[in-house]
C-alpha positions in Angstrom: -9.2 -24.6 -24.7 -9.6 -25.9 -21.3 -12.6 -27.4 -19.9 -14.3 -27.1 -16.3 -15.3 -30.3 -14.9 -14.1 -30.8 -11.1 -17.6 -31.6 -10.2 -18.4 -33.6 -7.0 -21.1 -34.1 -4.5 -20.7 -34.4 -1.0 -22.3 -34.9 2.4 -23.2 -31.8 4.1 -22.8 -33.0 7.7 -20.3 -32.3 10.7 -18.5 -35.3 12.0 -17.7 -34.8 16.0 -14.7 -37.1 17.0 -15.0 -38.6 20.6 -12.2 -36.4 22.0 -11.9 -33.3 24.6 -12.9 -30.1 23.0 -10.8 -27.3 24.0 -12.8 -24.4 25.7 -13.4 -21.9 23.3 -14.4 -18.0 23.7 -15.8 -16.3 20.9 -14.1 -14.1 18.5 -14.5 -10.3 18.7 -14.2 -7.5 16.3 -11.4 -6.0 18.7 -9.7 -9.7 18.5 -9.6 -9.5 14.4 -8.6 -5.6 14.3 -5.7 -6.4 16.8 -4.7 -10.0 15.3 -1.3 -8.9 14.3 -0.2 -7.8 17.8 -1.6 -10.9 19.4 0.7 -14.0 19.7 -1.5 -16.5 21.1 -3.9 -17.0 18.0 -4.4 -16.0 14.2 -7.8 -15.2 13.8 -8.0 -13.5 10.4 -6.6 -13.9 6.9 -3.4 -11.9 6.5 -2.6 -12.6 10.0 -4.3 -9.1 10.8 -6.6 -7.4 8.5 -3.8 -5.1 6.8 -2.6 -8.4 5.1 1.0 -8.1 6.1 1.5 -11.6 7.2 4.1 -10.7 9.9 4.4 -12.3 13.2 5.8 -10.5 16.5 6.9 -13.7 17.5 10.5 -14.5 17.9 11.1 -17.7 19.9 11.9 -19.6 16.5 14.7 -17.3 15.1 17.9 -17.4 12.7 19.9 -19.3 15.7 17.6 -22.2 16.3 15.0 -22.5 13.2 17.3 -25.4 11.9 15.9 -27.5 14.8 12.4 -27.4 13.8 10.6 -30.5 13.9 7.0 -31.8 13.1 4.7 -31.4 16.5 2.0 -33.3 14.5 0.7 -33.7 11.0 -3.0 -34.4 10.0 -4.3 -36.1 6.5 -7.5 -34.4 4.9 -8.3 -37.8 3.9 -10.4 -39.4 1.2 -9.9 -39.2 -2.6 -10.7 -35.3 -2.6 -7.4 -33.9 -3.0 -6.4 -31.1 -5.6 -4.9 -28.2 -4.5 -5.1 -27.1 -0.9 -4.8 -23.4 -0.7 -6.1 -22.4 2.7 -4.7 -20.2 5.3 -5.4 -21.7 8.8 -7.0 -19.9 11.6 -6.1 -20.7 15.2 -8.3 -19.4 18.3 -7.9 -21.3 22.0 -6.4 -24.1 21.1 -8.5 -25.1 17.9 -7.5 -24.7 14.3 -9.6 -23.9 11.5 -9.0 -24.8 7.9 -11.0 -25.2 4.8 -9.9 -27.5 2.0 -10.7 -28.6 -1.7 -14.2 -29.6 -3.0 -15.7 -27.0 -0.3 -14.8 -28.8 2.9 -13.8 -27.5 6.5 -12.2 -29.1 9.5 -11.8 -28.1 13.3 -8.4 -29.4 14.9 -6.8 -29.8 18.3 -3.6 -28.0 18.1 -2.4 -30.0 20.9 -2.6 -33.4 19.3 -3.6 -32.6 15.7 -6.7 -34.9 16.1 -9.9 -33.9 14.2 -12.6 -32.4 16.4 -15.2 -32.1 13.5 -15.3 -31.9 9.5 -17.7 -30.3 7.4 -18.2 -31.5 3.7 -20.5 -29.2 1.7 -22.9 -31.1 -0.7 -21.9 -29.7 -4.2 -24.3 -29.9 -7.2 -23.7 -31.4 -10.8 -22.4 -28.6 -13.3 -20.2 -26.1 -10.8 -18.0 -24.1 -12.9 -14.7 -23.3 -10.9 -12.2 -21.4 -13.1 -8.9 -22.6 -11.6 -9.4 -25.9 -9.5 -11.6 -26.7 -6.8 -9.5 -24.6 -4.2 -10.8 -23.0 -1.1 -8.1 -20.2 0.4 -9.7 -20.0 3.9 -12.5 -18.8 6.1 -13.2 -16.0 8.8 -13.9 -16.7 12.6 -16.5 -14.4 14.3 -18.3 -14.8 17.5 -18.8 -18.6 17.7 -19.0 -19.0 14.1 -16.6 -20.1 11.3 -17.6 -18.8 7.9 -16.5 -19.7 4.3 -17.5 -19.7 0.5 -18.3 -22.6 -1.5 -17.8 -24.0 -5.1 -21.6 -23.5 -6.0 -21.6 -19.7 -4.7 -22.9 -20.0 -1.3 -22.0 -18.5 2.1 -21.7 -21.2 4.8 -21.8 -20.4 8.8 -20.9 -23.4 10.8 -20.9 -23.3 14.7 -17.0 -23.1 15.6 -17.8 -25.7 18.3 -19.7 -28.4 16.4 -19.0 -28.0 12.6 -23.1 -27.8 12.4 -24.6 -25.2 10.2 -26.0 -22.0 11.4 -27.1 -20.5 8.3 -26.2 -20.6 4.7 -26.8 -18.1 2.2 -26.7 -18.2 -1.9 -24.3 -15.5 -3.4 -25.7 -16.0 -6.8 -26.4 -18.7 -9.7 -23.3 -21.0 -10.2 -24.8 -22.1 -13.3 -23.8 -18.7 -14.8 -20.1 -19.1 -13.7 -20.3 -17.7 -10.2 -18.6 -19.4 -7.2 -16.6 -18.4 -4.2 -13.0 -19.5 -3.3 -11.6 -16.5 -1.1 -11.4 -16.1 2.7 -14.4 -13.7 4.0 -13.3 -10.5 5.8 -14.7 -9.3 8.8 -14.8 -5.3 9.3 -15.9 -3.1 12.0 -18.9 -0.6 11.1 -20.4 2.2 13.2 -23.8 1.8 11.2 -24.1 -1.9 11.0 -21.9 -3.5 13.5 -19.2 -6.2 12.2 -19.8 -6.9 8.7 -18.8 -10.0 6.5 -17.2 -8.6 3.3 -17.0 -11.0 0.4 -16.5 -11.0 -3.4 -17.2 -13.4 -6.2 -15.3 -15.6 -8.6 -16.4 -16.2 -12.3 -15.0 -13.5 -14.7 -14.1 -16.2 -17.3 -17.8 -16.6 -17.5 -18.9 -13.0 -18.2 -20.3 -12.4 -14.7 -19.9 -8.9 -13.1 -17.7 -8.5 -10.1 -19.3 -7.2 -6.8 -18.2 -6.8 -3.2 -20.9 -7.5 -0.7 -21.4 -6.7 3.1 -23.6 -9.2 5.4 -24.6 -9.0 8.7 -22.3 -12.0 10.4 -25.3 -13.1 12.6 -27.8 -14.0 9.8 -26.1 -13.4 6.5 -28.5 -10.9 5.3 -27.1 -8.5 2.8 -26.2 -4.7 4.2 -24.7 -3.4 0.8 -23.5 -4.3 -2.4 -21.0 -2.7 -4.7 -20.6 -3.6 -8.5 -17.1 -3.2 -9.6 -18.1 -2.5 -13.6 -19.4 1.0 -13.8 -23.0 1.4 -15.1 -24.3 -1.1 -12.6 -25.9 0.4 -9.3 -25.2 -0.7 -5.9 -27.7 -1.6 -3.0 -27.9 -0.2 0.5 -30.2 -1.6 3.4 -32.1 -3.4 0.5 -32.4 -0.2 -1.7 -30.8 0.9 -4.7 -28.0 3.5 -3.6 -25.3 4.8 -5.8 -24.2 3.9 -9.6 -20.5 2.6 -9.8 -18.8 5.3 -12.4 -20.7 6.8 -15.1 -22.8 4.3 -17.7 -20.5 4.0 -20.9 -17.8 6.5 -19.9 -15.2 3.9 -20.5 -17.5 1.0 -21.8 -19.0 1.0 -25.3 -22.1 -0.2 -25.9 -23.7 -3.1 -23.7 -20.6 -4.8 -23.2 -20.5 -3.5 -19.4 -23.5 -5.7 -18.6 -21.1 -9.0 -18.7 -17.9 -7.2 -18.0 -16.1 -9.3 -15.7 -14.2 -7.6 -13.0 -14.5 -10.6 -10.4 -13.3 -9.8 -7.0 -12.1 -13.5 -6.5 -9.3 -13.0 -4.2 -11.4 -10.9 -1.2 -9.8 -8.3 0.4 -8.0 -6.2 3.5 -9.1 -3.7 5.8 -7.0 -0.5 7.0 -7.9 0.4 10.6 -6.3 3.6 10.3 -8.2 4.8 7.3 -11.4 2.8 7.9 -11.2 1.4 4.3 -11.8 -1.8 2.7 -9.3 -2.6 -0.1 -10.2 -5.1 -2.8 -8.8 -5.9 -6.2 -10.7 -6.5 -9.6 -10.5 -9.0 -12.2 -10.1 -8.9 -15.9 -12.7 -7.5 -18.0 -14.7 -9.7 -20.1 -14.2 -11.0 -22.6 -10.3 -11.2 -23.1 -10.7 -10.0 -26.6 -9.9 -6.4 -25.9 -11.1 -5.4 -29.6 -14.6 -6.0 -28.6 -14.4 -3.6 -25.7 -12.6 -0.1 -26.6 -11.9 2.0 -23.5 -10.5 1.8 -20.3 -12.9 -0.8 -19.0 -13.4 0.5 -15.2 -12.8 -0.7 -12.9 -11.5 -4.0 -14.2 -8.0 -4.8 -13.2 -7.9 -2.2 -10.4 -7.6 -1.7 -6.8 -10.6 0.0 -5.2 -11.4 1.4 -1.8 -14.7 0.9 -0.1 -16.4 2.9 2.7 -17.7 0.2 4.9 -20.7 2.1 6.1 -22.3 2.6 2.6 -20.4 0.4 0.0 -19.5 3.6 -2.0 -16.2 3.7 -3.8 -13.8 6.1 -2.3 -10.9 5.8 -4.6 -9.7 3.4 -7.5 -6.5 2.8 -9.3 -6.5 0.9 -12.6 -3.2 -0.8 -12.9 -4.1 -2.3 -16.6 -6.8 -0.1 -18.2 -8.0 -1.9 -21.5 -6.3 -5.1 -20.2 -5.5 -7.4 -23.5 -3.7 -10.0 -21.4 -6.1 -11.4 -18.8 -3.7 -9.5 -16.3 -6.4 -9.5 -13.2 -5.8 -6.7 -10.6 -7.0 -8.9 -7.9 -3.8 -9.0 -5.8 -4.1 -8.0 -2.1 -3.3 -4.5 -1.4 -1.1 -4.4 2.0 -1.2 -1.2 4.2 2.1 -0.1 5.9 3.8 3.1 6.5 6.5 4.6 4.2 8.4 7.6 5.7 5.4 9.0 7.3 2.9 8.1 4.7 0.0 6.1 4.8 0.9 3.9 2.0 -0.2 0.5 0.7 1.5 -1.8 -1.9 0.5 -4.3 -4.4 2.6 -6.9 -6.6 0.2 -6.9 -9.9 -0.1 -9.8 -12.4 0.9 -7.6 -15.0 4.7 -7.3 -13.7 4.8 -4.1 -11.8 4.9 -3.4 -8.3 2.8 -0.5 -7.2 3.0 1.7 -4.1 -0.2 3.9 -3.5 -1.3 6.5 -0.8 -3.9 4.4 0.9 -5.8 7.7 2.0 -6.6 8.7 -1.4 -5.5 6.1 -4.5 -2.6 8.5 -5.3 0.3 6.8 -7.3 3.5 7.1 -5.4 5.7 5.0 -7.4 5.8 1.5 -9.4 8.3 -0.5 -10.9 9.0 -4.0 -12.7 9.4 -7.0 -10.2 9.9 -9.6 -12.9 12.2 -9.7 -16.0 11.7 -9.0 -19.8 8.0 -7.1 -19.6 7.0 -7.0 -23.1 3.3 -5.4 -23.0 4.7 -2.2 -21.4 7.7 -0.1 -21.5 7.2 1.4 -18.1 4.7 3.3 -16.0 4.2 7.3 -16.5 4.3 9.7 -13.5 0.4 8.7 -12.8 1.1 5.0 -12.4 -0.4 4.5 -16.2 1.3 1.6 -18.2 3.3 2.9 -21.2 1.8 0.3 -23.9 3.9 -1.5 -26.3 1.0 -1.4 -28.9 2.6 -4.2 -31.0 2.0 -6.3 -28.2 -1.6 -6.6 -27.9 -2.9 -9.5 -29.7 -4.2 -8.7 -32.8 -7.9 -8.1 -34.0 -9.6 -11.4 -35.4 -11.9 -9.4 -37.5 -8.9 -8.0 -39.6 -7.4 -11.6 -40.4 -8.3 -13.4 -43.6 -10.7 -15.9 -42.3 -12.2 -13.5 -39.4 -11.0 -16.8 -37.1 -7.9 -15.8 -35.5 -5.9 -12.8 -34.8 -2.3 -12.0 -34.8 -0.3 -14.1 -32.1 2.1 -12.1 -29.8 4.3 -13.4 -27.1 3.5 -11.3 -24.1 5.6 -11.3 -20.9 4.2 -12.2 -18.2 2.1 -14.7 -19.0 -1.7 -14.5 -17.8 -0.9 -16.5 -14.8 1.2 -13.5 -13.7 4.2 -12.2 -12.4 2.3 -12.8 -9.2 -0.8 -14.3 -9.0 -3.2 -14.9 -6.1 -0.5 -16.2 -3.5 0.2 -13.3 -1.0 3.2 -11.6 -0.2 4.3 -10.6 3.2 5.7 -7.3 4.7 8.6 -7.3 7.3 8.2 -4.1 9.6 11.9 -4.4 10.6 13.6 -4.9 7.0 11.1 -2.9 5.7 10.9 -5.4 2.8 8.4 -7.3 1.2 8.7 -10.5 0.1 7.0 -11.5 -3.1 6.2 -15.2 -4.3 6.9 -14.0 -8.5 7.1 -16.4 -11.5 9.1 -15.6 -14.8 6.9 -16.9 -17.8 5.5 -15.6 -21.0 2.8 -16.6 -23.2 1.6 -17.1 -26.9 -1.5 -15.3 -26.9 -3.8 -14.7 -29.9 -7.7 -13.4 -30.0 -10.7 -15.0 -31.3 -14.4 -14.3 -32.0 -16.8 -15.2 -29.0 -20.2 -14.2 -28.0 -21.6 -14.4 -24.5 -23.6 -17.1 -23.3 -24.6 -18.0 -19.8 -22.4 -20.7 -18.1 -20.1 -20.8 -21.1 -16.5 -19.8 -21.2 -16.2 -16.0 -22.4 -12.5 -15.7 -23.4 -12.1 -14.9 -27.0 -8.8 -16.1 -26.6 -6.1 -18.7 -26.9 -2.8 -19.1 -25.3 0.2 -21.1 -24.5 2.4 -20.6 -21.5 6.1 -21.0 -21.8 9.2 -20.5 -19.6 11.7 -17.6 -20.6 14.7 -18.9 -18.6 16.3 -22.1 -18.6 16.9 -22.4 -14.9 14.0 -21.1 -13.0 10.3 -20.0 -13.5 9.6 -19.3 -9.7 11.6 -16.8 -7.7 11.0 -15.5 -4.0 12.2 -11.8 -4.2 12.7 -9.2 -1.5 11.4 -6.0 -2.6 12.1 -2.7 -1.3 9.2 -0.3 -1.7 11.2 2.7 -1.2 13.8 2.4 -3.8 12.2 -0.2 -6.1 15.2 -2.5 -5.9 15.2 -6.4 -5.7 17.4 -6.8 -2.4 17.6 -10.6 -3.1 16.3 -13.4 -5.1 15.9 -17.0 -4.3 15.1 -19.3 -7.6 12.8 -22.0 -7.8 12.9 -24.3 -10.8 9.0 -24.9 -11.0 6.5 -22.0 -10.3 5.7 -20.6 -6.7 2.2 -20.6 -6.0 1.6 -20.5 -2.3 1.7 -17.4 0.3 4.7 -16.2 2.3 5.1 -15.4 6.0 7.5 -13.5 7.9 8.4 -12.7 11.7 10.0 -10.6 13.9 12.9 -12.7 14.3 14.0 -11.9 10.9 12.4 -15.0 9.2 10.5 -15.7 5.8 8.7 -19.1 5.3 7.2 -20.3 2.0 6.8 -23.3 0.4 7.5 -24.9 -3.2 5.6 -27.4 -5.6 8.1 -30.0 -4.6 6.6 -30.0 -1.1 9.8 -28.1 0.6 8.7 -25.8 3.4 11.7 -23.3 3.9 12.6 -20.7 6.1 15.2 -18.1 4.9 17.2 -15.2 6.4 14.6 -12.3 6.0 17.7 -9.9 5.3 19.9 -12.3 3.0 17.7 -14.9 1.7 19.8 -17.5 2.6 18.3 -20.8 3.4 18.4 -21.7 7.3 15.8 -25.0 7.3 14.0 -26.9 4.9 11.2 -29.8 5.4 9.6 -31.8 2.6 6.0 -32.4 3.1 5.1 -35.2 0.5 3.3 -32.7 -1.8 3.3 -29.4 -3.3 2.8 -26.5 -1.2 0.2 -23.7 -2.3 -1.3 -22.6 0.9 -0.4 -20.0 3.3 1.7 -20.5 6.8 0.8 -19.1 10.1 2.6 -19.1 13.5 1.2 -18.8 17.0 2.1 -19.3 20.4 0.6 -21.7 23.0 1.8 -22.7 26.4 5.1 -20.9 26.0 5.8 -22.7 22.6 6.0 -21.3 19.1 4.4 -23.4 16.5 4.2 -23.0 12.9 1.7 -24.6 10.1 1.2 -24.8 6.7 -1.2 -27.3 4.8 0.5 -29.1 1.9 -1.2 -30.5 -1.1 -0.4 -29.9 -5.0 -2.8 -28.1 -7.4 -4.2 -25.1 -8.6 -4.2 -23.0 -11.6 -0.6 -24.3 -12.9 -1.3 -27.8 -13.6 -4.6 -26.6 -15.6 -3.4 -23.7 -17.5 -0.1 -24.0 -17.3 0.7 -24.9 -21.0 4.4 -25.9 -21.5 5.2 -24.7 -18.0 2.8 -27.5 -16.7 5.1 -30.3 -17.9 7.5 -29.2 -15.3 4.9 -30.2 -12.7 3.4 -33.1 -14.3 4.9 -35.8 -12.2 4.1 -33.9 -8.6 2.0 -35.9 -6.3 -1.1 -34.4 -5.1 -2.1 -34.6 -1.3 -3.7 -33.0 1.8 -1.9 -32.8 4.9 -1.8 -30.5 8.0 2.0 -29.8 9.0 2.6 -28.2 12.3 6.2 -27.8 13.3 7.7 -26.9 16.8 11.4 -26.8 18.5 12.1 -29.7 20.3 12.6 -29.9 23.9 16.2 -30.2 25.2 17.1 -33.3 26.0 19.6 -33.8 28.8 23.1 -35.5 28.1 23.6 -38.6 29.9 
């Protein structure tokens, strides 16, 4: 069984470089809601609250993308490497990123020089599940806000990097942490609110979504994701999630998991927050009969009250750790306000985002073994023999019958965000093809201890590839094209109105593909594996493209036999920014 020992201590100080800081305007809620339509900045995770990761920029296109060159690169420095899963933000000539071990930077985008750096002081005993990563921050007003591995939210001055406020989310000694980028959404009753989730499902915490006042960090409402728990609104108890013991038996709902560790998206059309929920706890499904709502689900939340408007469970009674946290991307499908999500369980789902009704679903990875398909309501058709066996039925009571399940618990798609192109009407999904030997074991909840009740070994299922970037048609369920990767894909994807798709590989190659055909048009090796998410923006008439490089994340920690394929990859920490070169006149 793996252990969590990525402990660190750092100085919580801002370092201001002796350089001229660009003039900066405050980020408004309108800036965030309209982020996808503005070319000069990127002020939200997802390049817009809907999470489409689509840019309207076309100056870098199919004809000239092969000429991209580095504009600048900045090292994150020090010995604190591990995985760099951040998505940068850009506003008024300043880039904001987070890094491993709960660090943050502001960078001058013209020169690549550091403006300030913040190192959060981490205590001994933090319990991050899947590396010491951070996936980005939020900009609002004059603040840059991000979550930390010791389960805090920190608001920094965007200009100086100094702490404006800091709030405790929960007890890190119980397994809580925070790695997702916060979400800023409008609210009539409360003004703009900061929406965050929690990590820690492998420790038996109970997932929840919280809304806070951006200026102070004070909680406005909270919404637990497991039935039987009661939310809060304006400091008072509000409504219960579901009905106590409706789909959970006994007291297991009290330590039921359902962590909201990836954060959410927001749809301005329906005015709903969409967020995914993680695995139920423990992994041993024989201990918790029932559907175990709302674990492994997508839920829609009213930003005014924190109440759940609808829920769709992708893997009821999960027995394989198929977290349902994957992002919900809003898009329009033949006049329907739709939403799409590519689940760890290997199925791609299209829902009506106004009510959560199932429109269609289909596999996007090969050889799925735990279910034979989906019924008319989107519920999986389980292959009962592919549930791992009950350990209490074994001779010694210590280990249940093992099964080989596809996909592995790291998923057909894990955290790495997909992109949607409005022009091709395709989703670009970073997927992985792998399986796992999985068995159940007895387990008892203990605060701060891994609460799994399972053992596993991940294995590849093809000789020539594990990862595959796939173009998925949500209208037909067809895979239009697929580009194979020898190693697992673990970084995000971006697409543009110029018909391009950008993504990175564990070998460090940052690539541009033709969005219609998947043909590779450009590649640049960054020197370390890419597990971050790219962005693009325009400044002074020039289009820039940035990705943060630095190998790590869950694959080398949890990957079993698959981890051998990436054992020799170098860690790192670099911000790479690219542009087209200026035309040089011939002599």
